[in-house]
LUMLUM-75365 format. One record per residue: x, y, z of N, C-alpha, C in turn; residue in three letters. Coordinates in Angstrom, 3 decimals. Example, Ala and Ser with C-alpha at 12.3 -4.5 7.8 and 13.67 -1.06 7.14 Angstrom:
2
ATOM;13.190;-5.690;7.800;12.300;-4.500;7.800;13.200;-3.300;7.800;ALA
ATOM;12.850;-2.250;7.080;13.670;-1.060;7.140;12.900;0.030;7.870;SER
//
This chain:
171
ATOM;-93.865;137.902;110.265;-94.560;137.494;111.471;-95.561;136.402;111.129;UNK
ATOM;-95.653;135.409;111.970;-96.558;134.287;111.760;-97.891;134.568;112.447;UNK
ATOM;-98.970;134.308;111.783;-100.295;134.450;112.378;-101.010;133.117;112.283;UNK
ATOM;-102.228;133.071;112.787;-103.019;131.850;112.724;-103.307;131.440;111.291;UNK
ATOM;-103.406;132.418;110.433;-103.871;132.157;109.081;-102.759;131.962;108.067;UNK
ATOM;-101.538;132.308;108.395;-100.415;132.149;107.479;-99.585;130.932;107.883;UNK
ATOM;-98.971;130.321;106.921;-98.062;129.214;107.208;-96.797;129.783;107.841;UNK
ATOM;-96.263;129.113;108.815;-95.079;129.584;109.518;-93.854;128.844;109.003;UNK
ATOM;-92.814;129.582;108.853;-91.556;128.988;108.451;-90.799;128.470;109.674;UNK
ATOM;-90.968;129.131;110.800;-90.278;128.739;112.017;-91.200;127.869;112.858;UNK
ATOM;-90.821;126.619;113.141;-91.708;125.714;113.887;-92.057;126.208;115.291;UNK
ATOM;-91.183;126.996;115.908;-91.462;127.458;117.269;-92.582;128.497;117.307;UNK
ATOM;-92.910;129.079;116.168;-93.986;130.059;116.122;-95.325;129.440;115.739;UNK
ATOM;-95.336;128.177;115.389;-96.582;127.518;115.006;-97.508;127.409;116.213;UNK
ATOM;-98.784;127.559;115.968;-99.774;127.522;117.044;-99.756;126.179;117.760;UNK
ATOM;-99.608;125.087;117.032;-99.579;123.761;117.640;-98.381;123.652;118.580;UNK
ATOM;-97.241;124.165;118.169;-96.045;124.135;119.008;-96.255;124.958;120.275;UNK
ATOM;-96.870;126.119;120.141;-97.133;126.974;121.306;-98.065;126.259;122.290;UNK
ATOM;-99.076;125.573;121.769;-100.011;124.863;122.636;-99.325;123.691;123.337;UNK
ATOM;-98.464;122.991;122.656;-97.719;121.885;123.264;-96.816;122.409;124.381;UNK
ATOM;-96.105;123.522;124.115;-95.229;124.108;125.128;-96.031;124.593;126.342;UNK
ATOM;-97.189;125.184;126.078;-98.052;125.638;127.170;-98.523;124.440;128.012;UNK
ATOM;-98.882;123.329;127.344;-99.296;122.120;128.049;-98.176;121.544;128.892;UNK
ATOM;-96.950;121.565;128.367;-95.795;121.070;129.128;-95.544;121.937;130.351;UNK
ATOM;-95.715;123.235;130.178;-95.519;124.155;131.289;-96.569;123.904;132.376;UNK
ATOM;-97.801;123.618;131.977;-98.880;123.376;132.937;-98.750;122.032;133.633;UNK
ATOM;-98.033;121.096;133.045;-97.922;119.769;133.639;-96.923;119.710;134.795;UNK
ATOM;-96.127;120.755;134.964;-95.174;120.804;136.065;-95.958;121.075;137.355;UNK
ATOM;-95.813;120.217;138.354;-96.571;120.443;139.590;-96.157;121.751;140.264;UNK
ATOM;-97.160;122.484;140.732;-96.880;123.721;141.445;-97.257;123.532;142.907;UNK
ATOM;-96.575;124.226;143.754;-96.833;124.134;145.184;-97.883;125.163;145.570;UNK
ATOM;-98.877;124.730;146.304;-99.922;125.628;146.771;-99.314;126.543;147.826;UNK
ATOM;-99.393;127.839;147.596;-98.787;128.801;148.513;-99.628;129.012;149.767;UNK
ATOM;-100.884;128.552;149.738;-101.736;128.711;150.911;-101.315;127.712;151.986;UNK
ATOM;-101.294;128.177;153.204;-100.953;127.313;154.326;-102.204;127.074;155.159;UNK
ATOM;-102.295;125.919;155.803;-103.447;125.702;156.685;-103.364;126.643;157.880;UNK
ATOM;-104.511;126.971;158.424;-104.531;127.845;159.593;-104.146;127.002;160.808;UNK
ATOM;-103.111;127.436;161.478;-102.662;126.748;162.696;-103.414;127.345;163.891;UNK
ATOM;-103.287;126.712;165.038;-103.924;127.210;166.246;-103.408;128.608;166.586;UNK
ATOM;-102.138;128.838;166.363;-101.561;130.155;166.651;-102.119;131.222;165.709;UNK
ATOM;-102.254;130.901;164.432;-102.839;131.857;163.482;-104.299;132.116;163.838;UNK
ATOM;-105.034;131.075;164.226;-106.426;131.237;164.643;-106.510;132.185;165.837;UNK
ATOM;-105.648;132.012;166.802;-105.646;132.893;167.984;-105.357;134.335;167.583;UNK
ATOM;-104.437;134.532;166.662;-104.134;135.884;166.197;-105.331;136.508;165.472;UNK
ATOM;-106.022;135.692;164.659;-107.224;136.177;163.969;-108.296;136.594;164.977;UNK
ATOM;-108.513;135.751;165.971;-109.538;136.038;166.972;-109.188;137.278;167.794;UNK
ATOM;-107.925;137.415;168.165;-107.502;138.590;168.927;-107.593;139.862;168.096;UNK
ATOM;-107.384;139.743;166.796;-107.449;140.913;165.910;-108.877;141.410;165.703;UNK
ATOM;-109.871;140.562;165.931;-111.259;140.975;165.722;-111.620;142.211;166.544;UNK
ATOM;-111.133;142.288;167.768;-111.447;143.419;168.641;-110.917;144.734;168.072;UNK
ATOM;-109.856;144.667;167.280;-109.231;145.871;166.737;-109.683;146.185;165.311;UNK
ATOM;-110.251;145.212;164.637;-110.566;145.395;163.215;-112.052;145.396;162.889;UNK
ATOM;-112.878;144.870;163.779;-114.321;144.782;163.522;-115.040;145.587;164.604;UNK
ATOM;-115.525;146.780;164.254;-116.136;147.632;165.278;-117.503;147.149;165.771;UNK
ATOM;-118.257;146.448;164.960;-119.606;146.026;165.328;-119.552;144.766;166.200;UNK
ATOM;-120.066;144.878;167.423;-120.021;143.781;168.398;-120.689;142.509;167.868;UNK
ATOM;-121.852;142.639;167.262;-122.581;141.462;166.767;-121.794;140.737;165.673;UNK
ATOM;-121.102;141.487;164.825;-120.293;140.873;163.762;-119.064;140.181;164.349;UNK
ATOM;-118.493;140.736;165.403;-117.357;140.079;166.073;-117.782;138.735;166.659;UNK
ATOM;-118.960;138.692;167.276;-119.460;137.438;167.839;-119.671;136.413;166.730;UNK
ATOM;-120.267;136.854;165.619;-120.503;135.963;164.486;-119.192;135.418;163.930;UNK
ATOM;-118.235;136.301;163.660;-116.958;135.870;163.069;-116.168;134.976;164.014;UNK
ATOM;-116.197;135.278;165.295;-115.498;134.425;166.271;-116.066;133.012;166.233;UNK
ATOM;-117.380;132.914;166.230;-118.038;131.613;166.180;-117.736;130.897;164.868;UNK
ATOM;-117.817;131.624;163.761;-117.550;131.042;162.441;-116.121;130.508;162.357;UNK
ATOM;-115.150;131.313;162.788;-113.737;130.898;162.723;-113.477;129.665;163.594;UNK
ATOM;-113.972;129.706;164.829;-113.729;128.585;165.743;-114.409;127.302;165.273;UNK
ATOM;-115.650;127.416;164.811;-116.350;126.230;164.338;-115.674;125.654;163.095;UNK
ATOM;-115.338;126.505;162.147;-114.680;126.034;160.921;-113.358;125.336;161.242;UNK
ATOM;-112.592;125.906;162.157;-111.297;125.324;162.519;-111.463;123.969;163.210;UNK
ATOM;-112.290;123.909;164.237;-112.415;122.692;165.044;-113.211;121.579;164.361;UNK
ATOM;-114.118;121.944;163.456;-114.922;120.924;162.764;-114.383;120.639;161.363;UNK
ATOM;-113.251;121.246;161.003;-112.631;121.055;159.691;-113.610;121.372;158.557;UNK
ATOM;-114.315;122.483;158.676;-115.301;122.862;157.667;-114.668;123.699;156.575;UNK
ATOM;-115.165;123.534;155.371;-114.756;124.363;154.242;-115.610;125.624;154.238;UNK
ATOM;-115.077;126.685;153.686;-115.799;127.944;153.618;-117.131;127.779;152.886;UNK
ATOM;-117.136;126.992;151.816;-118.349;126.780;151.039;-119.419;125.996;151.773;UNK
ATOM;-119.084;125.415;152.919;-120.063;124.668;153.710;-120.768;125.551;154.738;UNK
ATOM;-120.206;126.746;154.978;-120.786;127.626;155.997;-121.101;129.024;155.493;UNK
ATOM;-120.521;129.425;154.371;-120.789;130.757;153.811;-121.461;130.597;152.450;UNK
ATOM;-122.486;131.372;152.232;-123.295;131.272;151.033;-122.537;131.808;149.821;UNK
ATOM;-122.555;131.050;148.716;-121.920;131.469;147.474;-122.689;132.638;146.864;UNK
ATOM;-123.999;132.528;146.858;-124.899;133.603;146.438;-126.239;133.339;147.110;UNK
ATOM;-127.123;134.307;147.091;-128.408;134.150;147.768;-129.197;132.969;147.222;UNK
ATOM;-128.971;132.633;145.961;-129.656;131.503;145.329;-129.266;130.170;145.993;UNK
ATOM;-128.065;130.105;146.568;-127.554;128.866;147.158;-127.669;128.842;148.687;UNK
ATOM;-128.577;129.584;149.255;-128.657;129.683;150.712;-129.007;128.356;151.388;UNK
ATOM;-129.602;127.412;150.669;-129.934;126.102;151.241;-128.754;125.129;151.163;UNK
ATOM;-127.674;125.519;150.500;-126.537;124.612;150.277;-125.456;124.733;151.333;UNK
ATOM;-125.724;125.460;152.399;-124.750;125.606;153.480;-125.366;125.088;154.776;UNK
ATOM;-124.572;125.026;155.801;-125.033;124.575;157.117;-126.203;125.437;157.582;UNK
ATOM;-127.279;124.786;157.970;-128.504;125.479;158.384;-128.619;125.521;159.907;UNK
ATOM;-129.347;126.509;160.400;-129.563;126.623;161.848;-130.229;125.363;162.399;UNK
ATOM;-131.135;124.788;161.628;-131.863;123.595;162.080;-130.973;122.356;162.169;UNK
ATOM;-129.762;122.415;161.618;-128.835;121.278;161.645;-127.879;121.332;162.837;UNK
ATOM;-128.125;122.250;163.759;-127.255;122.416;164.926;-128.077;122.207;166.187;UNK
ATOM;-127.589;121.335;167.062;-128.259;121.136;168.353;-127.205;120.991;169.450;UNK
ATOM;-127.573;121.428;170.634;-126.655;121.402;171.765;-127.035;120.318;172.753;UNK
ATOM;-126.020;119.788;173.434;-126.228;118.843;174.522;-125.862;119.560;175.815;UNK
ATOM;-126.628;119.281;176.851;-126.426;119.944;178.144;-126.140;118.909;179.227;UNK
ATOM;-125.259;119.278;180.145;-124.986;118.491;181.336;-125.129;119.429;182.523;UNK
ATOM;-126.089;119.142;183.401;-126.356;120.014;184.559;-126.576;121.467;184.138;UNK
ATOM;-127.378;121.665;183.118;-127.752;122.994;182.611;-126.592;123.769;181.984;UNK
ATOM;-125.494;123.100;181.696;-124.344;123.743;181.052;-124.117;123.066;179.702;UNK
ATOM;-123.868;123.870;178.677;-123.617;123.311;177.336;-122.367;122.449;177.394;UNK
ATOM;-122.498;121.184;176.957;-121.357;120.273;177.004;-120.879;119.847;175.616;UNK
ATOM;-121.751;119.974;174.607;-121.363;119.553;173.256;-122.318;120.156;172.242;UNK
ATOM;-121.920;120.094;170.994;-122.783;120.513;169.893;-122.768;119.409;168.839;UNK
ATOM;-123.929;119.138;168.281;-124.065;118.172;167.186;-124.374;118.966;165.921;UNK
ATOM;-123.621;118.716;164.877;-123.823;119.397;163.596;-124.116;118.339;162.551;UNK
ATOM;-125.225;118.488;161.865;-125.572;117.568;160.784;-125.181;118.222;159.463;UNK
ATOM;-124.221;117.613;158.792;-123.765;118.127;157.498;-124.555;117.423;156.399;UNK
ATOM;-125.320;118.192;155.642;-126.100;117.643;154.531;-125.447;117.938;153.193;UNK
ATOM;-124.789;119.076;153.120;-124.134;119.504;151.884;-122.640;119.655;152.159;UNK
ATOM;-121.844;118.845;151.502;-120.393;118.983;151.607;-119.764;118.491;150.318;UNK
ATOM;-118.527;118.864;150.095;-117.877;118.686;148.802;-117.866;117.245;148.298;UNK
ATOM;-117.600;116.294;149.144;-117.460;114.905;148.685;-118.744;114.095;148.841;UNK
ATOM;-119.874;114.754;149.035;-121.144;114.063;149.266;-121.830;113.714;147.944;UNK
ATOM;-121.355;112.681;147.296;-121.907;112.270;146.000;-123.184;111.463;146.152;UNK
ATOM;-123.381;110.809;147.295;-124.541;109.942;147.501;-125.604;110.588;148.390;UNK
ATOM;-125.449;111.881;148.661;-126.417;112.645;149.457;-126.682;112.024;150.833;UNK
ATOM;-125.608;111.637;151.485;-125.711;111.109;152.842;-125.415;112.230;153.837;UNK
ATOM;-125.916;112.091;155.035;-125.622;113.096;156.056;-124.414;112.650;156.872;UNK
ATOM;-123.747;113.597;157.443;-122.561;113.358;158.244;-122.747;114.131;159.539;UNK
ATOM;-122.594;113.478;160.668;-122.785;114.138;161.957;-121.423;114.436;162.576;UNK
ATOM;-121.243;115.688;162.956;-120.020;116.120;163.626;-120.397;116.487;165.055;UNK
ATOM;-119.678;115.939;166.005;-119.923;116.246;167.412;-118.673;116.895;167.996;UNK
ATOM;-118.858;118.046;168.586;-117.747;118.754;169.224;-118.039;118.891;170.712;UNK
ATOM;-117.069;118.538;171.526;-117.196;118.662;172.976;-116.759;120.062;173.401;UNK
ATOM;-117.417;120.589;174.396;-117.039;121.892;174.936;-115.679;121.791;175.631;UNK
ATOM;-114.937;122.864;175.585;-113.642;122.942;176.270;-113.838;123.897;177.447;UNK
ATOM;-114.019;123.363;178.656;-114.317;124.225;179.804;-113.248;125.296;180.036;UNK
ATOM;-113.712;126.482;180.351;-112.848;127.623;180.702;-111.874;128.026;179.602;UNK
ATOM;-112.185;127.714;178.361;-111.297;128.093;177.264;-111.921;129.215;176.443;UNK
ATOM;-111.162;130.275;176.174;-111.689;131.345;175.315;-111.757;130.917;173.842;UNK
ATOM;-111.208;129.750;173.545;-111.176;129.264;172.162;-112.085;128.040;171.963;UNK
ATOM;-113.122;127.937;172.765;-114.057;126.823;172.670;-115.091;127.104;171.574;UNK
ATOM;-115.158;126.259;170.551;-116.123;126.489;169.473;-117.569;126.295;169.923;UNK
ATOM;-117.788;125.402;170.886;-119.143;125.129;171.366;-119.697;126.356;172.092;UNK
ATOM;-118.916;126.918;173.000;-119.362;128.099;173.734;-119.505;129.314;172.815;UNK
ATOM;-118.599;129.451;171.852;-118.683;130.572;170.910;-119.943;130.466;170.057;UNK
ATOM;-120.269;129.258;169.607;-121.477;129.056;168.800;-122.729;129.295;169.639;UNK
ATOM;-122.718;128.836;170.855;-123.850;129.043;171.762;-124.049;130.545;172.022;UNK
ATOM;-122.953;131.268;172.253;-123.030;132.713;172.476;-123.596;133.419;171.246;UNK
ATOM;-123.115;133.043;170.059;-123.612;133.648;168.819;-125.109;133.406;168.650;UNK
ATOM;-125.562;132.174;168.868;-126.980;131.860;168.680;-127.857;132.508;169.756;UNK
ATOM;-127.355;132.615;170.985;-128.096;133.321;172.027;-128.239;134.803;171.670;UNK
ATOM;-127.197;135.371;171.131;-127.195;136.791;170.772;-128.082;137.060;169.561;UNK
ATOM;-127.985;136.199;168.558;-128.687;136.447;167.291;-130.152;136.025;167.317;UNK
ATOM;-130.479;135.010;168.090;-131.854;134.496;168.207;-132.402;133.895;166.912;UNK
ATOM;-131.529;133.451;165.996;-131.991;132.851;164.747;-132.525;131.446;164.984;UNK
ATOM;-133.601;131.118;164.294;-134.178;129.784;164.422;-134.250;129.058;163.084;UNK
ATOM;-134.008;129.773;161.989;-134.075;129.132;160.670;-133.108;129.812;159.705;UNK
ATOM;-132.928;129.176;158.554;-132.032;129.707;157.522;-130.602;129.270;157.745;UNK
ATOM;-129.686;129.831;156.947;-128.271;129.508;157.123;-127.809;129.818;158.543;UNK
ATOM;-126.910;129.011;159.050;-126.446;129.177;160.429;-125.849;130.556;160.659;UNK
ATOM;-125.013;130.994;159.747;-124.323;132.267;159.961;-124.992;133.378;159.163;UNK
ATOM;-125.623;134.293;159.914;-126.303;135.455;159.355;-125.921;136.672;160.186;UNK
ATOM;-125.867;137.829;159.545;-125.583;139.053;160.286;-126.823;139.429;161.093;UNK
ATOM;-126.698;140.406;161.953;-127.790;140.804;162.840;-129.002;141.294;162.050;UNK
ATOM;-128.785;141.829;160.844;-129.903;142.275;160.014;-130.347;141.196;159.025;UNK
ATOM;-130.026;139.949;159.357;-130.456;138.751;158.626;-129.890;138.645;157.211;UNK
ATOM;-128.736;139.236;156.975;-128.025;139.011;155.720;-127.157;137.779;155.895;UNK
ATOM;-127.100;136.959;154.862;-126.299;135.742;154.932;-124.826;136.092;154.810;UNK
ATOM;-123.987;135.253;155.426;-122.540;135.418;155.267;-122.184;134.942;153.877;UNK
ATOM;-121.783;135.869;153.018;-121.447;135.525;151.647;-119.992;135.110;151.568;UNK
ATOM;-119.730;134.111;150.759;-118.367;133.628;150.531;-117.658;134.690;149.699;UNK
ATOM;-116.632;135.261;150.261;-115.866;136.288;149.556;-114.409;136.184;149.977;UNK
ATOM;-113.509;136.843;149.247;-112.082;136.730;149.568;-111.701;137.250;150.941;UNK
ATOM;-112.538;138.063;151.579;-112.179;138.646;152.870;-112.325;137.675;154.022;UNK
ATOM;-113.123;136.608;153.843;-113.326;135.664;154.938;-112.440;134.471;154.748;UNK
//
Protein backbone atom coordinates (compact mmCIF):
# COMPACT_ATOMS: atom_id res chain seq x y z
CA UNK A 1 0.00 0.00 0.00
CA UNK A 2 1.26 3.47 -0.88
CA UNK A 3 1.21 6.20 1.75
CA UNK A 4 2.30 9.82 1.79
CA UNK A 5 5.64 8.87 3.21
CA UNK A 6 6.57 5.87 1.06
CA UNK A 7 7.56 5.93 -2.58
CA UNK A 8 4.85 4.48 -4.80
CA UNK A 9 5.51 1.99 -7.50
CA UNK A 10 2.15 2.58 -9.17
CA UNK A 11 1.80 6.13 -10.58
CA UNK A 12 -1.98 6.15 -10.11
CA UNK A 13 -1.52 5.89 -6.35
CA UNK A 14 0.86 8.84 -6.11
CA UNK A 15 -0.51 11.82 -4.21
CA UNK A 16 0.34 14.21 -7.06
CA UNK A 17 -1.60 12.02 -9.50
CA UNK A 18 -4.60 11.90 -7.16
CA UNK A 19 -4.57 15.69 -6.83
CA UNK A 20 -4.38 16.15 -10.61
CA UNK A 21 -7.30 13.75 -11.13
CA UNK A 22 -9.31 15.54 -8.43
CA UNK A 23 -8.59 18.89 -10.15
CA UNK A 24 -9.72 17.49 -13.51
CA UNK A 25 -12.90 16.21 -11.93
CA UNK A 26 -13.59 19.65 -10.39
CA UNK A 27 -13.02 21.45 -13.69
CA UNK A 28 -16.05 19.80 -15.30
CA UNK A 29 -18.91 22.31 -15.17
CA UNK A 30 -21.80 21.21 -12.99
CA UNK A 31 -25.37 22.31 -13.37
CA UNK A 32 -26.91 24.14 -10.43
CA UNK A 33 -29.87 22.05 -9.32
CA UNK A 34 -31.57 25.06 -7.72
CA UNK A 35 -34.28 26.64 -9.82
CA UNK A 36 -35.44 30.24 -9.59
CA UNK A 37 -38.73 30.77 -7.83
CA UNK A 38 -41.44 31.29 -10.42
CA UNK A 39 -44.66 33.21 -9.82
CA UNK A 40 -46.51 29.91 -9.49
CA UNK A 41 -44.06 28.58 -6.88
CA UNK A 42 -44.33 31.89 -5.00
CA UNK A 43 -48.13 31.57 -4.96
CA UNK A 44 -47.86 28.02 -3.64
CA UNK A 45 -45.46 29.17 -0.90
CA UNK A 46 -47.79 31.98 0.12
CA UNK A 47 -50.85 29.73 0.13
CA UNK A 48 -48.99 27.15 2.22
CA UNK A 49 -48.25 29.69 4.96
CA UNK A 50 -51.81 29.41 6.29
CA UNK A 51 -51.34 25.66 6.77
CA UNK A 52 -47.74 25.57 7.96
CA UNK A 53 -47.20 28.68 10.12
CA UNK A 54 -49.60 28.85 13.07
CA UNK A 55 -48.50 32.27 14.37
CA UNK A 56 -50.39 35.08 12.59
CA UNK A 57 -47.63 37.68 13.04
CA UNK A 58 -45.02 35.33 11.54
CA UNK A 59 -47.28 34.63 8.55
CA UNK A 60 -47.57 38.37 7.89
CA UNK A 61 -43.79 38.75 8.16
CA UNK A 62 -43.01 35.81 5.85
CA UNK A 63 -45.62 36.87 3.29
CA UNK A 64 -44.08 40.33 3.13
CA UNK A 65 -40.52 38.95 3.02
CA UNK A 66 -41.32 36.48 0.20
CA UNK A 67 -43.20 39.02 -1.92
CA UNK A 68 -40.62 41.76 -1.48
CA UNK A 69 -37.69 39.45 -2.21
CA UNK A 70 -39.40 38.12 -5.34
CA UNK A 71 -40.54 41.45 -6.81
CA UNK A 72 -37.40 43.43 -5.90
CA UNK A 73 -35.00 40.61 -6.89
CA UNK A 74 -33.42 40.61 -3.43
CA UNK A 75 -30.95 38.04 -2.19
CA UNK A 76 -31.57 36.34 1.13
CA UNK A 77 -28.38 37.87 2.54
CA UNK A 78 -29.76 41.36 1.83
CA UNK A 79 -32.85 40.90 4.00
CA UNK A 80 -32.04 38.17 6.54
CA UNK A 81 -29.31 38.57 9.12
CA UNK A 82 -26.35 36.16 8.90
CA UNK A 83 -25.74 36.55 12.64
CA UNK A 84 -26.62 39.15 15.25
CA UNK A 85 -23.20 40.74 14.70
CA UNK A 86 -24.20 41.57 11.09
CA UNK A 87 -27.58 43.16 11.83
CA UNK A 88 -26.51 46.44 10.14
CA UNK A 89 -25.60 44.63 6.90
CA UNK A 90 -29.17 43.96 5.80
CA UNK A 91 -32.06 46.15 4.66
CA UNK A 92 -33.02 48.48 7.51
CA UNK A 93 -36.45 49.81 8.46
CA UNK A 94 -35.16 53.36 7.93
CA UNK A 95 -34.36 52.50 4.27
CA UNK A 96 -38.03 51.92 3.41
CA UNK A 97 -40.52 54.68 2.64
CA UNK A 98 -43.98 54.67 1.13
CA UNK A 99 -45.60 56.97 -1.41
CA UNK A 100 -49.29 57.78 -1.12
CA UNK A 101 -51.88 58.85 -3.67
CA UNK A 102 -55.18 60.07 -2.20
CA UNK A 103 -54.31 58.50 1.17
CA UNK A 104 -53.70 55.08 -0.43
CA UNK A 105 -50.26 53.46 -0.61
CA UNK A 106 -49.16 53.62 -4.25
CA UNK A 107 -45.46 52.67 -4.11
CA UNK A 108 -42.54 51.82 -1.88
CA UNK A 109 -38.98 53.14 -2.15
CA UNK A 110 -36.21 50.88 -0.87
CA UNK A 111 -32.68 52.18 -0.44
CA UNK A 112 -30.17 49.35 -0.76
CA UNK A 113 -26.92 50.17 1.04
CA UNK A 114 -25.51 46.68 1.40
CA UNK A 115 -25.64 44.29 -1.54
CA UNK A 116 -23.35 41.67 -3.03
CA UNK A 117 -21.88 43.65 -5.93
CA UNK A 118 -21.52 46.95 -4.03
CA UNK A 119 -17.75 47.37 -4.19
CA UNK A 120 -17.83 51.19 -4.22
CA UNK A 121 -20.35 51.57 -1.36
CA UNK A 122 -22.96 53.28 -3.49
CA UNK A 123 -26.66 53.19 -2.71
CA UNK A 124 -29.23 51.71 -5.04
CA UNK A 125 -32.88 52.77 -4.97
CA UNK A 126 -35.58 50.25 -5.81
CA UNK A 127 -39.10 51.52 -6.43
CA UNK A 128 -42.04 49.14 -6.52
CA UNK A 129 -45.52 50.20 -7.60
CA UNK A 130 -48.55 48.84 -5.80
CA UNK A 131 -50.69 46.33 -7.67
CA UNK A 132 -54.30 47.33 -6.90
CA UNK A 133 -56.63 44.56 -5.72
CA UNK A 134 -53.91 41.91 -5.90
CA UNK A 135 -53.30 39.46 -3.04
CA UNK A 136 -49.71 39.21 -4.31
CA UNK A 137 -48.81 42.90 -4.08
CA UNK A 138 -45.44 43.36 -2.32
CA UNK A 139 -46.19 47.00 -1.47
CA UNK A 140 -49.44 46.21 0.34
CA UNK A 141 -47.90 43.18 2.06
CA UNK A 142 -44.97 45.27 3.32
CA UNK A 143 -47.30 48.03 4.47
CA UNK A 144 -49.47 45.48 6.32
CA UNK A 145 -46.39 43.95 8.00
CA UNK A 146 -45.07 47.34 9.14
CA UNK A 147 -48.50 48.47 10.37
CA UNK A 148 -48.81 45.25 12.36
CA UNK A 149 -45.27 45.21 13.75
CA UNK A 150 -44.87 48.95 14.46
CA UNK A 151 -41.07 48.77 13.99
CA UNK A 152 -39.28 52.05 13.45
CA UNK A 153 -35.62 50.98 13.56
CA UNK A 154 -33.28 48.03 13.06
CA UNK A 155 -33.43 45.38 10.35
CA UNK A 156 -36.60 45.54 8.29
CA UNK A 157 -37.67 42.00 9.03
CA UNK A 158 -38.02 41.20 12.73
CA UNK A 159 -40.34 38.84 14.57
CA UNK A 160 -42.99 40.25 16.89
CA UNK A 161 -40.64 39.77 19.87
CA UNK A 162 -37.95 41.80 18.05
CA UNK A 163 -35.78 38.87 17.02
CA UNK A 164 -34.09 39.37 13.67
CA UNK A 165 -34.86 37.08 10.76
CA UNK A 166 -31.76 34.90 10.68
CA UNK A 167 -30.50 33.50 7.39
CA UNK A 168 -31.01 29.76 7.65
CA UNK A 169 -31.77 26.86 5.31
CA UNK A 170 -35.49 26.98 6.15
CA UNK A 171 -36.08 30.38 4.54
